[in-house]
NUTISE-684787 format. One record per atom (N, C-alpha, C): residue in one letter; y negated, z, x negated. Coordinates in steps of 0.2 Angstrom, whole numbers, plus 5000, padded with zeros to 4 digits. Atoms other than C-alpha are relative to their C-alpha. Layout:
N
AYZX
...
//
This chain:
639
M500650004996
M500050005000
M499450004996
I500650015003
I498349954994
I499450045003
Y500649964997
Y496950084997
Y499349974999
H500650035001
H495250015001
H499550064999
I500449955002
I493950124993
I499249995001
E500750014999
E492350044999
E499650055004
Y500349954996
Y491950175012
Y499950064996
D500149945004
D492150314999
D499449994995
I500650015005
I490950234987
I499350005004
A500650004996
A489650215001
A499950085001
A500149934999
A489950405005
A499750034994
V500249965006
V489650454987
V499249995000
F500850015001
F487850374987
F499750045006
I500349964995
I487450455004
I500050084998
T500049935001
T488050624998
T499550024994
L500449985005
L487050614982
L499350005002
F500750004997
F485450564992
F499950075004
M500149934997
M485750725003
M499950064996
A500149955005
A485950834988
A499450004997
Y500750015003
Y484350764981
Y499550035005
Y500549984995
Y483450794997
Y500050075001
I500049934999
I484050975000
I499850044995
I500249965006
I483751034982
I499349994999
F500750015002
F482150944978
F499549995005
K500550014995
K481250904994
K500050065005
K500049944995
K481851045006
K500050064997
G500049935003
G482251184994
G500650045003
V499449964998
V483751304995
V499750075001
R500449944999
R482951455004
R500550055004
R499649964996
R484251525016
R500750004998
H499350005001
H486051575015
H500449945003
A499850064997
A486451435027
A499949944996
N500150065005
N485651315015
N500549994995
R499550005006
R486751365001
R500749985002
V499350024998
V488351355011
V500049925002
Y500050074999
Y487751185017
Y500149964993
L500050035006
L487451134999
L500750004997
S499350005003
S489251194994
S500449955004
M499650054996
M489951085008
M499949934997
L500150075003
L489050935000
L500450004993
V499650005006
V489850984983
V500749995001
F499350014999
F491650994990
F500149935003
N500050074997
N491250835000
N500049954994
F500150055005
F490750744984
F500650004995
L499449995004
L492250814974
L500649965004
A499550044996
A493350744988
A499949935000
E500150075000
E492550574988
E500149974993
I499850035007
I492650554969
I500750004998
S499249995001
S494450614968
S500349955004
D499750054995
D494850504983
D500049934997
I500150065003
I494150354974
I500449994994
F499650005006
F494950384957
F500850005001
G499349994998
G496550444965
G500349945003
S499850064996
S496650284976
S500149954995
L499950055006
L496350174960
L500750014996
A499449995004
A497750264951
A500649995004
N499450014996
N498950254966
N500149935001
N499950074999
N498550074968
N500449964994
Q499750035006
Q499050034950
Q500350054996
P499749945004
P500150174944
P500349974993
E499850025006
E500750064930
E499550004994
Y500550005004
Y499050074922
Y499750074998
T500249935001
T498950264922
T500650044999
T499449965002
T499950414918
T500150055007
R499949964994
R500750534931
R499550065000
Y500449955000
Y499650674925
Y499349995003
I500750024997
I498050584929
I500149995008
Q499950014993
Q498750534946
Q500050075004
D499949944997
D499250714950
D499350045000
F500649975001
F497550774944
F499549985006
W500450034995
W496550664956
W500350025007
N499749994993
N497750684971
N499950085002
Y500149934999
Y497750874969
Y499350025002
L500749984999
L495850884968
L499849985006
Y500250034993
Y495650774983
Y500250055006
L499749964995
L496850874994
L499750075000
S500249935000
S496251044989
S499250005002
S500750004999
S494351004989
S499949985008
H500150024993
H494550925006
H500250055005
N499849954995
N495451065014
N499550064999
V500549955001
V494251195006
V499349985004
L500650024996
L492851095014
L500050025007
A500049984993
A493451125031
A499950085001
Y500149935000
Y493551315028
Y499250024999
V500749995001
V491751315021
V499649985006
F500450024994
F491151225037
F500050055005
V499949944995
V491851375047
V499550054998
I500549955002
I490751485036
I499349985002
Y500750034998
Y489251375039
Y499950025007
V500149984993
V489551395058
V499850075001
F500149924999
F489651585056
F499350024998
Y500749985002
Y487951585047
Y499549975005
L500550034994
L487151475061
L500050055006
I500049964995
I487751595074
I499950074999
G500249935002
G487351755064
G500650044999
Y499449965000
Y489151815062
Y500250014992
E499749995006
E489251805043
E500050074997
K500049935003
K488851985040
K500450055004
T499649954996
T489652075055
T500849985001
K499350024999
K491251965055
K500349984993
R499750025006
R491751965037
R500750015000
T499350005000
T493452025041
T500349945003
A499850064997
A493651875052
A500049944995
L500050055005
L493151765038
L500650004995
V499449995004
V494451845027
V500749985003
L499450024996
L495851815040
L500049935000
L500050084999
L495251635042
L500249974993
A499950035007
A495451605023
A500850004999
I499350005001
I497351645025
I500349935001
P499750074999
P497851465032
P499849964993
V500250055006
V496851375017
V500450034994
G499749975006
G497651505005
G500749985000
I499350035000
I499451455011
I500049934998
D500150075002
D498851275010
D500049994993
M500150015007
M498351294992
M500750024996
L499449985003
L499951384988
L500549955001
L499550064999
L501051244995
L499849944996
L500250065004
L499951114987
L500150014992
F500050005008
F499951184969
F500850024998
S499350005002
S501851224970
S500449945002
N499750074999
N502151044975
N500449974995
P499650035005
P502750994958
P500750035000
F499449985000
F504251104961
F500449985006
H499650024994
H504751054979
H499849935003
R500250074999
R503850884981
R500049995008
Q500050004993
Q503650925000
Q499349985003
I500750024998
I501750885001
I499949924998
F500050085002
F501750714991
F500549994994
Y499650015005
Y502850634979
Y499949924998
Y500050075003
Y503050464969
Y500649975000
D499450035000
D504350334971
D500149984993
E499850025006
E505250254957
E499549954996
Q500650045003
Q503750134954
Q499450034999
G500649965001
G502550274954
G499550005006
H500550004994
H501750244971
H500050065004
Y500149934997
Y501050394980
Y500349995007
L499750004993
L501950444996
L500050075003
H500149944997
H501750585009
H500750045001
G499449965000
G503050725009
G500150025007
K499949984994
K503850805024
K499550065003
L500449954998
L502650955024
L499249985000
F500750025001
F501050845022
F499650015006
F500349994994
F500650865040
F499650075000
I500449945000
I500151045036
I499350004998
I500750015003
I498650985026
I499649985005
Y500550024994
Y497950895041
Y500050055005
A500049954995
A498451035053
A499650054999
V500549955002
V497551165043
V499349985001
A500750034999
A495951055042
A499849995007
L500250014993
L496051015060
L499950065004
S500049934996
S496351195066
S499350034998
Y500649985002
Y494751235056
Y499449975004
M500550034996
M493751105065
M500050025007
I500049984993
I494351155082
I499750075001
Y500349935000
Y493951335078
Y499250005000
A500850005000
A492151285073
A499749985006
I500350024994
I491951195089
I500050055005
Y500049944995
Y492551345099
Y499550054999
M500649955001
M491351465090
M499349975002
T500650034999
T489951345092
T499950005008
I500150004993
I490251335111
I499950075003
R500049934997
R490651515114
R499350044998
H500649975002
H489051575104
H499449954999
R500650055000
R487851435108
R499450035001
K500649974999
K486551555112
K499750034994
G500249985007
G486451605094
G499649954996
I500450065003
I485651435090
I499749975006
S500350044994
S484551325100
S500449955003
K499650054996
K485251205113
K500049944996
K500150075003
K484651055103
K500550004994
R499650005006
R485551115087
R500750015001
A499349994998
A487151175096
A500349935002
S499850074997
S487250995104
S500149964994
A499950045006
A486950915087
A500650024996
L499549985004
L488251015078
L500749985004
L499450034996
L489550975092
L500149934999
F500050075001
F489150795091
F500349984994
F499850025006
F489350775073
F500750034998
L499349985001
L490950875073
L500549955004
M499650054997
M491650755086
M500149944997
I500050065003
I491250605077
I500550004993
T499650005006
T492250665062
T500849995002
F499350014997
F493850655073
F500249925000
I499850074999
I493650465075
I500449974995
P499650045006
P494250405058
P500750034999
V499449975001
V495650525058
V500649965004
V499550044996
V496550425072
V500049934997
V500050065003
V496050265064
V500450004994
Q499750005007
Q496650315047
Q500850015001
I499349994998
I498350375055
I500349935001
I499750074998
I498650195062
I499949954994
F500150055006
F497850105046
F499950054994
P500149965005
P498150225032
P499649974993
Q500350035006
Q497450105019
Q499350005000
Y500850004999
Y495650115026
Y499850074999
L500249935001
L494950275019
L499350015003
L500649994996
L493750315033
L499850075001
T500149934999
T493850505034
T499450034997
L500549975003
L492650555021
L499349965001
F500650044998
F491350415026
F499750035006
F500349974994
F491250485043
F499850075000
E500249935002
E491250665037
E499350004997
T500750005004
T489750625026
T499549985005
L500550014995
L488850545041
L499950065004
G500149944996
G489150705051
G499650054996
L500449965004
L488450805036
L499349985000
M500750025000
M486950695036
M499650015006
G500349984994
G486650715054
G499850075001
I500149935000
I486750905052
I499450014996
L500649995004
L485450885038
L499449995003
F500750024997
F484150805048
F499950025007
T500149974993
T484450905064
T500050084999
I499949935001
I485051085060
I499650024994
E500349985006
E484451085042
E499349974999
S500650045000
S482850985046
S499450054997
K500549965003
K481351055036
K499450005004
E500650014997
E479950985047
E499850055005
D500149954995
D480151105061
D500150074999
T499849935002
T480651265051
T499650024995
V500449985006
V479351265037
V499349995001
S500750004999
S477551305038
S499749954995
P500350055005
P476551155031
P499450034996
T500649975004
T475151275025
T500350044994
T499849955005
T476151405015
T500749984997
G499450025003
G477851315012
G500650045001
I499449964999
I478951455018
I500249995007
L499750014993
L479951465034
L499550035005
N500549984995
N478951475050
N500250045006
R499849964994
R478951565067
R500649975004
Y499450034997
Y480251435074
Y500650024997
A499449985004
A481451475060
A500250075002
L499949934998
L481151655064
L500350015007
Q499849994993
Q481451635082
Q500849995000
A499350025001
A483151555078
A500450064997
A499749955004
A483551695066
A500150065005
L500049954995
L483051825079
L500550005006
D499550014995
D484151745092
D500750024998
R499349985003
R485651775081
R500050074999
N500049935002
N485151945076
N500050055006
M500049964994
M484852005094
M500750025002
I499349994998
I486651985096
I500350064996
N499749955004
N487152085081
N499750074999
K500449935000
K485752215081
K500150044994
S499949975006
S485952255063
S499549994994
C500550025005
C484352215054
C499350035002
Y500749984999
Y482452265052
Y499649944999
L500550055001
L480952155054
L499450044997
L500649975003
L479552205042
L499449955002
L500650044998
L477752145048
L499550014995
V500649995005
V476352115036
V499449965003
K500650044997
K474652065044
K499450014997
I500650005003
I473052015037
I499549995006
P500450014994
P471552035050
P499549945000
N500650054999
N470351905057
N500049944995
L499950055004
L470951755048
L499449955001
N500550054999
N469651645056
N499350024997
Y500649975004
Y468251755048
Y500049984993
Y499950015007
Y468951725031
Y500049924999
N500050075000
N469151535035
N499349985000
K500750025000
K467351525039
K499650024994
M500349975006
M466851635024
M500149954994
I499950035006
I467651535010
I500349935001
G499750074999
G468351375019
G500750005001
F499250004998
F470051325026
F500449984994
E499650025005
E470551245010
E500150064995
N499949945004
N470251394999
N500450065003
M499649954996
M470951515012
M500749985000
N499350035000
N472551405013
N500350014993
G499849995007
G472651414994
G500250084999
I499849935001
I472651604995
I500650025004
L499449984996
L473851615009
L500749974997
R499450025004
R475051504998
R500250054995
R499949955005
R474851634984
R500450065003
I499749944997
I475251774996
I500749995002
S499350024998
S476751685003
S500550004995
K499650015006
K477451644986
K500250074997
W499949935002
W477251824981
W500550045004
M499649964995
M478051894997
M500749974999
D499450035000
D479451764996
D500450024993
E499749985006
E479851814978
E500150085000
T500049935000
T479552004980
T500550035005
Y499649974995
Y480552024996
Y500749974999
A499350035001
A482051914990
A500550064998
P499750064996
P483451914995
P499949995007
H500150004993
H482751945012
H499549945001
T500350064998
T481951805021
T499350015003
C500750004998
C480051785023
C499849955005
Y500250054995
Y479251695038
Y499250005000
D500750014999
D477451635040
D499949995008
C500150014992
C477051665059
C499349985002
G500750024998
G475251605058
G499550055001
R500649954999
R473551685059
R500050054995
G500049955004
G473851785044
G500550055001
H499549964998
H475351865051
H500749984997
F499350015003
F477051875041
F500550045002
A499449964998
A478751935045
A500549994995
V499450005004
V480251985034
V500650025003
L499449984997
L481951985041
L500550034995
C499549965005
C483052115032
C500650025003
E499449994997
E484852115036
E500450054995
Q499649955003
Q485852275031
Q499650024994
I500449985005
I484452355021
I499950085001
A500149934999
A484252545018
A499350025001
K500749984999
K482652635023
K499750024994
T500349995006
T482352685006
T499749944997
D500250065002
D482252505001
D499449975004
I500650024996
I481052475015
I499450034998
Q500649975003
Q479852605008
Q499849984993
V500250035006
V479952524991
V499649945001
I500350074998
I479452354999
I499350025003
R500649984997
R478052445009
R499550024994
S500449985005
S477352524993
S499849954995
K500250065004
K477352364983
K499549965004
T500550044996
T476452274997
T499350035000
M500649975000
M475152404999
M499650004994
E500350005007
E474852414980
E499849934999
R500250075001
R474752224979
R499449985003
F500650024996
F473452214993
F499450044998
E500649975003
E472352334984
E499649964995
R500350055005
R472052194971
R499849945004
A500250064997
A471152034975
A500549954999
W499650065000
W471951874979
W499549944999
G500450065001
G471251704973
G499750014993
K500350005007
K470151664958
K499349995001
G500750015000
G468351674954
G499650025006
E500449984995
E467051674968
E500450005007
F499650004994
F468451644981
F500650054999
S499649955001
S469351804975
S499950055006
L500149954995
L469551924990
L500550055000
V499549944998
V470352094994
V500150015007
F499949994993
F471152105011
F500350065002
P499649944997
P471552255021
P500749975003
V499450024997
V473352245027
V500450055004
Q499649964995
Q474452315041
Q500749994999
F499350005002
F476252355037
F500450035006
G499649974995
G477552385051
G500749994999
V499250005001
V479452415052
V500250005007
V499750014993
V480352355068
V500750004999
N499350005000
N482152405071
N500249965006
I499850044995
I482952265080
I500650035004
G499449974996
G484052325094
G499750075003
E500349934998
E483052495095
E499349995002
D500750004998
D481252465095
D499949945004
V500150064996
V481352285102
V500749985002
K499350024998
K482852215112
K500049935002
T500050084999
T482252035115
T499549974995
V500450035004
V481451905105
V499350005002
E500750004998
E479951905116
E499650064998
N500349945002
N479652085112
N499850004993
A500150005008
A479852055093
A499349964999
F500550045001
F478551915094
F499350035003
M500649964998
M477352025104
M499750044995
L500249955005
L477352145090
L499749954994
I500250055006
I477151995077
I499349985002
D500750044998
D475651915087
D499550055001
R500549954998
R474852085091
R499450004995
P500650005005
P473052085083
P500050064995
F500149955005
F472752185067
F499650065003
E500349944997
E472252365072
E499650044995
G500449965005
G470852455063
G499749964995
K500450045005
K469752405049
K500350014993
S499749995006
S470752465034
S500850005000
S499250005001
S472552455027
S500350065004
S499649944997
S473752555038
S500749975002
D499350024998
D475452555046
D499949995008
L500050024993
L475752475063
L500450055004
N499749954996
N476152605076
N500549965005
V499650044996
V477652515083
V500250025007
S499849974993
S478152635097
S499449995005
K500650014995
K476352625104
K500049935002
A500150074998
A476352435103
A500549985005
V499450024995
V478052425112
V499850035007
H500249964994
H477452555125
H499449965003
D500550044997
D475852455128
D500249935003
Y499850064998
Y476752295129
Y500450015007
E499649994994
E478052365142
E499550025006
R500549984995
R476552445151
R499749945003
G500350064998
G475752275152
G500549965004
V499550044996
V477352195159
V500150035007
L500049964994
L477452335172
L499449985004
I500650014996
I475652305177
I500049935003
E499950074997
E475952115179
E500450005006
R499650004995
R477352155190
R499750045006
L500449974994
L476252275201
L499549965003
I500550054997
I474952145202
I500349955004
D499750054996
D476152015208
D500250035007
K499849964994
K476852145221
K499450015004
A500549994996
A475152185227
A499749945003
L500250064997
L474652005229
L500549985006
H499550024995
H476251975238
H499950045007
N500049954994
N476052125250
N499350005002
K500749994998
K474152105251
K499850075000
S500149935000
S474052285246
S499450024996
F500649985004
F472552275235
F499550035005
K500549974996
K471152385241
K499349994998
V500750015002
V469252355241
V499650065001
Y500449944999
Y468152505238
Y499349984999
Y500750015000
Y466252515240
Y499650064997
Q500449955003
Q465052605229
Q499249995003
P500750014997
P463252625238
P499549994994
I500550015004
I461752565229
I499350025003
W500649974998
W460052655231
W499449964998
S500650045001
S458452555233
S499450055000
T500649955001
T456952655226
T499449985004
E500650024996
E455752555236
E500150015007
A499949984992
A456552575253
A500250075001
G499849934999
G457152755249
G500650015004
R499450004996
R458852715256
R500549964996
I499550055002
I460552635253
I499949935003
N500150064997
N460252455255
N500649944998
S499550055002
S461752375246
S500650044997
A499449965003
A463452415238
A500449954996
E499650045004
E464652355225
E500750005002
A499350004998
A466352295230
A500450014994
L499649985006
L467652365218
L500849995002
C499350014998
C469552305218
C500450064997
R499549955002
R470852445217
R500749985001
L499350014999
L472652435214
L500450075000
I499649934998
I473652585222
I500749985002
D499350024998
D475452565221
D500450065003
D499649944996
D476652675232
D500450044995
E499649975005
E477652715216
E499650034994
Y500449985006
Y476452725202
Y499350025001
G500749974998
G474852775211
G499549954998
M500650045001
M473152715206
M500049974993
I500050045006
I473052585192
I499349994998
S500750015002
S471352585183
S499949935000
P500350075001
P470352425184
P500049984993
D500150025007
D470052435166
D500749984997
E499450025002
E471952415164
E500349935003
F499750064997
F472452285177
F499549945000
I500550065000
I470852175177
I500149954994
P499950045006
P471052115159
P500749965000
I499350044999
I472952075162
I499949955005
A500050054994
A472551985178
A499549944997
E500350055003
E471251885168
E500449954995
R499650045005
R472451835154
R500649965004
N499550044997
N473851785166
N499849955006
G500250054995
G472751695179
G500050035007
T500049984993
T473051805194
T499450035002
I500749984998
I471251855194
I499749955005
L500250054995
L470951695204
L500250025007
N499749984993
N472051765218
N499750065002
I500449944999
I471251935216
I499349995002
G500750024999
G469551865216
G499949985007
Q500050034993
Q469851765232
Q500150065005
F499849954995
F470651915241
F499450055001
V500649965000
V469152025236
V499449975004
F500650044997
F467851895242
F500150005007
E499950004993
E468751875258
E500050065004
E500049944997
E468952055262
E499350035001
V500749985000
V467052085258
V499749965006
C500350044995
C466551945270
C500350025007
R499749984993
R467752005284
R499750075001
F500349934998
F467052185282
F499350005001
Y500750014999
Y465252125281
Y499949985007
S500050024994
S465552035297
S500250055006
E499749964995
E466652145307
E499750075000
G500349945000
G465852305301
G499250005002
H500750004998
H464052245306
H499650034995
L500349965005
L463452305289
L499249985000
R500750025000
R461752205291
R499650055005
S500349954996
S461352325306
S500050074997
L500049935003
L461752475295
L499650004994
G500550005005
G460452425283
G500249974993
I499750035006
I461552335270
I499849934999
D500350065001
D460652185264
D500549954997
Y499550045003
Y462052115253
Y500550054996
V499549975004
V463652165244
V500149964993
E499950035006
E463952135226
E500749994999
V499350025002
V465552045221
V500149984993
N500050025007
N466152035203
N500349935000
L499850075001
L466451855197
L500249994993
S499750005007
S467651835182
S499849934997
V500050065003
V467551695169
V500549955002
V499450044998
V469251635174
V499849965007
Q500250034994
Q468551605192
Q499549954999
C500550055001
C467051515185
C500349934998
M499750065002
M468251385178
M500449965005
A499750034994
A469051345195
A499549955003
K500450064998
K468351175200
K499950015008
N500150004993
N468551215219
N499750075002
L500349934999
L467651385218
L499550005006
K500550014994
K466151325229
K500349995006
E499750024994
E467251245242
E500450065003
L499649944998
L468351405242
L499550055003
F500549954998
F466851525244
F499749975007
D500450024994
D465951415257
D500550005006
G499550004994
G467551405268
G500150075002
I499949934998
I467751595268
I499450025004
L500749984997
L465851615272
L500049975007
E500050034993
E466051495287
E500550035004
T499549974996
T467651575293
T499750075003
Y500249944997
Y466751745295
Y499350005002
S500750004998
S465051685299
S499550044996
V500449965004
V464251765284
V499649954996
S500450045004
S462751695275
S500150014992
A499949995007
A462851665256
A499550054997
E500549955002
E461251775254
E500350075001
C499749934999
C462351925260
C500550024994
I499649995005
I463351905244
I499749994993
N500350015006
N462751945227
N500650004995
L499450005005
L463951885213
L499850034993
E500149965006
E464051995198
E500449984994
I499750025006
I464351935181
I499950044994
T500149955005
T464752045166
T499649964994
E500450025006
E463652025150
E500549964995
S499550025005
S465251995140
S500249935002
A499850064998
A465651845151
A499549954998
T500550045002
T464051765147
T500049984993
A499950025007
A464451765129
A500549954998
E499450055001
E465951655131
E499949945006
N500050054996
N466051485139
N499449995004
Q500650004996
Q464251475143
Q499849945004
K500250064996
K464151295148
K500450005007
V499650004994
V465551315161
V499750055005
L500449954996
L464651475167
L499449975003
F500750034998
F462951385168
F500149955006
D499950054995
D463651245178
D500350035006
T499749974994
T464651355190
T499450045004
I500649974997
I463051465193
I499649955004
E500450054997
E462051315196
E500349975007
I499750034994
I463251245209
I500050065006
L500049954995
L463451415218
L499350025002
E500749984998
E461551445218
E499849955005
D500250054995
D461351285228
D500350025007
S499849974993
S462451375242
S499750065002
G500449954997
G461251515243
G500250074997
F499849945003
F462151645232
F499450034995
T500449975005
T461151765221
T500450034995
F499549985006
F461751835204
F499750064997
S500149955004
S461751995195
S500350004993
L499750005007
L462052025176
L500250074999
D499849935000
D463152175174
D500150024993
D499849975007
D463452295159
D499549984995
Y500550025004
Y461852245151
Y499950054994
G500149955006
G461652325133
G500650034997
T499449985003
T463452345129
T500249974994
G499850035007
G463452245113
G500049935000
Y500050085000
Y463352065119
Y499349985001
S500750024997
S461452065123
S499749944996
N500450065002
N460651895120
N499549985005
I500550014995
I459051875128
I499949925002
T500150074999
T459151685126
T500349975007
Y499650034994
Y460451655140
Y499650025006
M500349984994
M459351755152
M499449955002
Y500650054998
Y457951615151
Y500349955005
D499750064996
D459151495159
D500450025006
M499649984994
M460251595171
M499650035005
P500449974995
P459551635188
P500250075003
F499849944998
F459951815188
F499450035004
S500549974997
S458951915201
S500050084999
I500049935001
I459552085196
I500450014993
I499749985007
I459952155178
I500350075001
K499749935000
K461152305178
K500150034993
I500049965006
I460952425164
I500650045000
D499349965000
D462652505158
D499850075000
K500149935000
K462852685161
K500050034993
S499949975006
S463252715143
S499350014997
I500750005002
I461352685139
I499750065003
L500349954996
L460752805152
L500350074997
W499749935002
W461952945146
W499950024993
K500249985007
K461452935128
K499350025000
A500749985000
A459652945133
A499950075004
M500149944996
M459953085146
M500750025002
D499349984999
D461653165146
D500150045007
P499949974993
P462253205164
P500250085000
E499849935000
E462953375159
E499550054997
T500549955003
T461653445147
T499249985002
G500650024999
G460153345152
G499649974994
E500350025006
E459753305134
E500349934998
G499850075002
G459853145125
G499849984993
Q500250025006
Q459553045109
Q499349975001
R500750025000
R457753005105
R500049925000
N500050075001
N458152825100
N500349975006
A499750034994
A459252795115
A499450005006
M500550004995
M457752855126
M499549955000
I500550055001
I456552735118
I500349935002
Y499750064998
Y457752595120
Y500149995007
L500050004993
L458052635138
L499349985004
E500650014997
E456252645142
E499749934999
N500350075002
N455752485133
N500449945003
T499650064997
T457252385140
T499849995007
I500250004993
I456752435158
I499349965000
R500750035000
R454852385154
R500149934999
M500050075002
M455352225146
M500349965006
L499650034994
L456552175161
L499549995006
K500550004995
K455152215173
K499549954999
D500550055002
D453852115164
D500349935001
M499750074999
M455151965165
M500149995007
N499950014993
N455151985184
N500750015002
Y499349994998
Y456952045185
Y500050075004
A499949934997
A457452185197
A500550044996
V499649965004
V458252325187
V500450055004
L499649954997
L459752425192
L500350044994
V499749965006
V460352575181
V500750035003
E499349974998
E462252625183
E500150074997
G499849945003
G462952795180
G499550065002
V500449954998
V461652905189
V500450065003
E499649954997
E462453075192
E499650065001
T500449944998
T461053205193
T499349985003
V500650024997
V459453215202
V499449994995
E500550015006
E458453235185
E500149924998
Q499950075001
Q459153065181
Q499749955005
K500350044994
K458652995198
K499250004999
R500849995001
R456853055196
R499749974994
F500350035007
F456652995178
F500049935001
L500050075000
L457252825182
L499549975005
E500550024995
E456152815198
E499349994996
S500750005003
S454652855187
S499949944995
L500050055005
L455152715175
L499949935004
G500050064996
G455052595190
G500649965001
C499450034999
C456852555192
C500149985007
D499950024993
D457252455208
D500650035003
Y499349974997
Y459052515211
Y500350054995
L499649955004
L460152655206
L500750015003
Q499350004998
Q462052675207
Q500350054996
G499649955004
G463152815202
G500350065005
F499649944996
F464152975208
F499550045003
Y500549964997
Y462453055212
Y500049985008
F500150024993
F462452955228
F500750005003
S499350004998
S464352925230
S500549964995
K499550045004
K465952875221
K500249945004
P499750054996
P466752715226
P500550025005
V499649974995
V467552745243
V500349945004
P499850054996
P468652645255
P499549985005
K500550024995
K467752545269
K499950055005
D500149954994
D468052675282
D499550064997
G500549955003
G467252805270
G499349984999
F500750025001
F465852695266
F499649995007
M500350014993
M465552665285
M499750075002
D500249934999
D465452855287
D499450024996
Y500549985005
Y464352875272
Y499349975003
L500650044997
L463152745280
L499750045006
K500249974993
K463152835297
K499650074998
K500349935001
K462753005289
K499349994997
S500650015003
S461452935278
S499449985005
A500550034995
A460552855293
A499750065004
K500349954995
K460353025302
K499450044996
//
């Protein structure tokens, strides 16, 4: 029989290309990479030995029996070991290489028996032998060689399907596909043994794995050159099953600030230095660049003492500058230790901790338990918000507003309250930011607006002296294109004029998305709405936007009043008093009506009246109360 080696020769060149790519282009970073590279080595040995062995078997008269034996034994042994190494590779992909070492040892028994039979073949000649002319022939036990290799491939398919959650769906499908195509030439070669197709198709399968599972583009950060958050996600998917590792977090604060300070290119150079140092210092553990100056290190089977050594090295290194010359900077750093399986039980929780902003201004340790608690609390609040929207169980409270000119309550601020039957009162400071982040503020805002219009109409508030009700308007609502149509429809339903609603916008909202906010206010102003600026003086003050926005009322935050005149002691800071007095005077000169929040004592009331404040709001008059309590308050006030 004449063996055709053309396919083997083609396979050799493909294997050499793959080895070059993974070593020099991609880099050998992970354990799985090293196992994959070892598969290429055994595959290459099988290809070379198959070529030279076939040449020797084709023309035995031109070679010696020792040379024939060498190439044939090398081919059969390397090919069989390749199948076992492939199983190890699958174990690494699904995260079983550490926890299932006993299984790997047991799985080595078949290939061990195979090797024993193979290398004892000179004594029994049951694997292969030569006829009188020196031609290579299969022995009675040769089928064991194929059976062992086939069993390993079947087991690899079984493990991939059973533990497919350990790797992404895309990669699991790719692995199964390339496993299946390696079976095609086996059938062909059994029928036509002279055509050496097996190694060629196996090489094609390895190449497919290289450009899907081992692909560099979607697992390595282009900025730093180390593994990225997508690679970490795959690793965490595996380790969430095993729960036997720690995740170390290293965070640099406010990356955008440094980008603006020294430029993106210079900052990226520093990030590359930091990544290289971490990758080398934390070896053999794997380092990941998760973006925005946040790094993670996945440590499998590490002692807590070793974690402390890593922490000390990290804190010590960040006390020194990174970079060179004028672009040399010292960064504060935050270090955190997350126990996978205890501190976090899902990949989502892990990335919540990774993406959590840097806390504090100086180097510190991340309070993991607090961060996890805050996250879980946030998830709970989201659930309670959805529940309240579904059950329409949000409550609208009203806080009276005193008009100094009229000497009576002439308006009120509508305040949304979340009161759960199981968890009680949830502070607006807690649920409003969450609702703004997840978009449910749109539904809450619509609910509050409709409740206010219904109450204003059905409660005949105009006849009770309430000229208007203030309703908070969030930035997220301002981005809704149909906001005007929505508000106009509700006003029409309850026969309420837009003049009876004053839309209140926080000062922090005016600092963001100004164009969108300006456009929305202009549209709503055409419908007859008036506007108030809330929380003035809380740190975002910028007088320039007040030139353009049609605010009728400026609401000064209670913190300013309390610093100028403490409600408990009546005393205050001199500079705060000067600031309060001059702010009121300036706003009055600009023809704004001024409202001061947080009025709790008669002394504060008299003082603010003396400064010419138009409106006062605070516990001195009333706490926020439900609509029935507000009605009772108005009726008592009228007596």
